[in-house]
N, C-alpha and C positions, 0 to 999 in steps of 0.2 A: 625728144626735144624738151628742154627745161629752161626756165628763165635764168638760172645760174649754173655755172660749172660745178661739178662735184670736186671734192678735195683731191681725189685720186684720178683726175681727168687724164693725166699723162699716161698712166697705166692703162686706162680704158681705151685711149687712142691707139696704143700699141696692139691691143687685142682685136681691133676692128679688122674685118675681112679686107684684104687688099683692094678688092673692087670698090667697096664702100669708102675706103680710105681715099682712093683717087677721086671719087665724087665729092667727098668732103674737102679735099684740097682745091678742087675746081671752084667750089662754092666760096671757100675762104678767099681765093684769088679774085673772084667776082665782087666780093664785098670790100676788098682792100681799098683804103682811102676814103671810104664813105663815112659820114658821121654816124655815131652809135645809134641815134634815133632811126636813121634810114636803114641801117643794118637790121635792127630789130623788126622794123616793118616788113622788110623783104623776107626775113626768116619766118615770121608769123604767117605771111602769105602762102608759104609752101608747107607749113606744118599741117599735121592731120587735123581735120575739122574738130575733132573732140577736144583738142588742146588749144585751139586758137583763142578761146575766151580767156582761159587762165593766163596764157602768154601775153595777150593784149592788156589784161589788167596789170600784170607785172610791168609791162613796158610803160603804161600810162603812169603808174606810181613812180617809176624810175626817171622817165624822161619828160613827162608833161606836168608834173606837179610844180607848183611855185613855192619857194621857201618862205 
């Protein structure tokens, strides 16, 4: 999991094992229609604990900072 998509994310998605692709599609459907801030919070909640801090920091910078 990363705070931003790689440039070649479409190629990477094609290379995903079909089992994991199905899980990813279900996750995308569950997040559909929710605000970006809420999507970020839900993805961070299921991320590996080693990465939650970095992802949380990126989300705060992107969604909670005031101009």
